[in-house]
C-alpha positions in Angstrom: 146.8 117.6 -107.8 148.5 120.2 -110.0 149.0 119.7 -113.7 152.4 118.4 -114.6 152.5 119.6 -118.2 150.8 122.0 -120.5 150.4 119.5 -123.4 147.8 116.9 -122.5 147.2 114.9 -125.7 148.3 115.4 -129.3 147.1 114.3 -132.6 149.3 112.0 -134.7 150.9 115.1 -136.4 151.6 116.6 -132.9 152.3 120.2 -132.2 155.2 122.0 -133.8 157.7 123.0 -131.1 160.3 125.8 -131.2 162.3 127.8 -128.7 162.8 131.5 -128.9 163.8 134.3 -126.5 160.9 136.1 -124.8 160.7 139.9 -124.4 158.9 139.9 -121.0 158.0 137.6 -118.2 155.4 134.9 -119.2 153.7 131.8 -117.8 153.4 128.4 -119.3 150.0 128.1 -120.9 149.9 131.7 -122.2 149.7 132.6 -125.9 152.6 134.2 -127.7 153.4 135.7 -131.1 156.6 136.6 -133.0 158.0 140.0 -132.1 160.8 139.9 -134.7 163.1 137.3 -136.3 164.6 136.2 -133.0 162.1 137.0 -130.2 158.6 136.2 -129.1 156.2 138.3 -127.0 152.8 137.9 -125.3 150.2 137.6 -128.0 148.7 141.1 -128.7 146.4 140.3 -131.6 142.9 138.9 -131.0 142.6 137.8 -134.6 145.9 136.0 -135.1 145.1 132.9 -137.0 148.2 131.0 -135.7 148.0 129.9 -132.1 151.3 129.5 -130.2 151.4 128.4 -126.6 154.3 128.5 -124.1 155.0 125.1 -122.6 156.7 123.9 -119.4 160.2 122.6 -119.9 163.8 123.2 -118.9 163.9 124.6 -115.3 160.4 126.1 -115.4 157.5 124.1 -114.0 153.9 124.4 -115.2 153.2 126.9 -112.3 156.6 128.7 -112.9 157.5 131.9 -114.8 159.9 132.5 -117.6 161.8 135.8 -117.2 162.5 138.4 -119.9 165.5 137.2 -122.0 164.9 133.5 -121.2 164.9 130.9 -124.0 161.2 129.8 -124.0 159.8 126.6 -125.5 156.5 127.1 -127.3 154.3 125.0 -129.5 152.0 125.6 -132.5 149.3 123.1 -131.6 147.3 121.4 -134.3 143.5 121.0 -134.5 142.5 118.4 -132.0 145.5 118.8 -129.7 144.6 119.3 -126.0 146.5 121.7 -123.7 146.1 123.5 -120.5 145.9 127.2 -121.3 145.2 130.4 -119.3 141.7 131.8 -119.5 140.3 135.0 -118.0 136.8 136.5 -117.5 134.2 135.4 -117.1 135.1 133.8 -113.8 136.5 130.3 -114.3 133.6 128.8 -112.3 131.3 129.9 -115.1 133.3 128.3 -118.0 131.7 125.1 -119.1 132.7 122.3 -121.4 132.2 123.2 -125.0 132.5 127.0 -124.4 134.3 128.6 -127.3 137.5 130.6 -126.6 139.4 133.3 -128.4 142.5 135.3 -127.7 142.0 138.4 -125.4 145.0 140.1 -127.0 147.1 139.9 -123.8 148.2 136.3 -123.9 145.1 134.8 -122.3 141.9 133.2 -123.7 138.4 134.5 -123.1 134.9 133.1 -123.6 133.4 134.0 -127.0 129.6 134.0 -127.3 129.3 136.1 -130.4 131.4 137.3 -133.4 134.2 139.7 -132.8 134.6 143.0 -134.7 132.6 141.8 -137.7 134.4 138.5 -138.0 132.7 135.1 -138.0 133.4 133.3 -134.7 134.7 130.3 -136.7 137.4 132.5 -138.2 138.9 133.6 -134.8 138.3 130.6 -132.5 141.2 129.2 -130.7 139.6 126.3 -128.9 136.9 125.0 -126.7 136.8 124.2 -123.0 137.1 120.5 -122.2 136.9 121.0 -118.5 137.2 124.1 -116.4 139.5 124.1 -113.4 139.5 125.9 -110.0 142.8 127.6 -111.2 143.4 129.7 -114.2 144.7 126.9 -116.4 141.8 125.5 -118.4 141.7 122.3 -120.4 141.3 123.3 -124.0 140.9 121.4 -127.3 142.4 123.4 -130.3 139.8 124.0 -133.0 
């Protein structure tokens, strides 16, 4: 059974949700960042301390695609929120519960076993795997 939504469970404070225009095609579950005062783009920074995740609403399903110029809903999840997010290498079958994840600088999350570019892992962590899937969307708890 496919996931029906990106947001699984939220803390009492809940994620902060906004809607901005996207610069390029993007999938629900990918990470974004602000491009300017009116647009968002696929996250390019690996050390961005503020996580923002595209969610599935309007006419786009969880397995759909937002097109460039679309108004895209996204959330800034809070610590403890659970979401489905896109992860890349290593192969998803090798991701295990409690694996730590960081941004890959291209909108996806990647497994992080060691500090990145001299930074302490705790300073750049996005979340940890709750349960890996057979598809690219992975259940993540925001750290």
